[in-house]
N, C-alpha and C positions, 0 to 999 in steps of 0.2 A: 330661535334655533337656527333658523336660514342663515342669520349674523354671523353666530358660532362656528358654524358649520364652512360658512366661506374664510373666517378667520383661520381656521384648522388647516385650510388648503393652502392659505397663504403663507401661514405661520407656524407650520409643523410643530416647532417645539414648544408651541402652549398646548397644555393640558387641556385636554376634550371634556366637555361638559358630563359629569357623570350620568348614566342611565337614569336611576332615580331622582335625577332633578328635572329631567325632561318633562315628567307629568305635569310640571308647572305650566306648561302652554296650552295642556288641554281644557276644554271648558268645562266648568264645574256646575253641574245643576242638581238642585236639591228640592224634595218635595216642600209643601207648605208646613209652615211650623204647627205644631200640635200643643194645645196649650188648655189648662181647666183653671177655671175661677171659681171659687167658693164662696158663697154668702151665707148669713145667718138666715134661718128660717122666720120667716114673720109670721104672726098669729093667724090663725084662720079668722076671716071677718073683718081683718084691719081694713078700714077706708082706703081709697085709692088715694085720696089726697093727703094721706098719712104716710110720708116718705121714711121714717125712722125704721132702719133695718132693712130697707129695700136697697137693690143697687141703683144707682144713678149714673149714668156715663156723661162723664164730664164734657162740656159742650166742644172745648177742643180737642179733645181725646182723638177722634177719629181722623181729623186732619193731620194731627202729629203723627199717629201712627203711620198714615199713608205716606207723610213727606209732603203732604199738600200746606202745611201751616208757613205762613208768611211772619216771618220775623224782621224785627227792626233793622238787623243787619243785611238783611236781602233785600229791602227796599231801595230803588236808585235814589242818590242824592238830587237835589234841586239845585238848579242854578241861584246862586247867591244865599243858600241856605245857611242858616246861622245854627251852630250846634254848640253845646258844653262839653267841655273838656274837666274833668276832676285832675287835680294833682295832690297826690297823697303823699304823705311824710314818708321818708327812707328811713327812719329810725322809730323802733317802737317805743311807746309810753315815753316819748322826748316833749319836753317842753318848749313850744314855738314862743321865742321871745320877739321876734318880727319877722314880716315878709316882705320883700324888695321884687314890686311885679315888674318893674323897668325893662327887664330882659324880655319878658312874655310881652308886654305891650309894645315891644319895640319890633316883634314879628310880624311879618305881612298876614293880613287876614284879622289878627287879634284884634276884637271891637272893645271888649272891656275886661276888666280883672275884677271878680268878686270875692269878699272873703266875710267870715265872721269874726268880728272882734273878741278877744275872751277876757 
């Protein structure tokens, strides 16, 4: 808003920001989310080791929900790291007659070209 106010002083012909838009600069706080999760009722006397029908927390669920999970895209690359890049057809249901890898192999850093012969 400071920038907008300064612009209006220097360039009065510009339209001022409407008052109802100015609420966007205020911090927005909201309480913790509330939710409910329902599970089926397991029979009384069902052994502890019998997990059928019981809720089981996924091993990575808490890390994913809290944002702590580390994904492959989040990991830093290593020096001289070799990785695979898939090249897909740009035509749906097309019959590929031949593939010429010479352009790909001429690029810096390309180590090999692998394909399946049909």
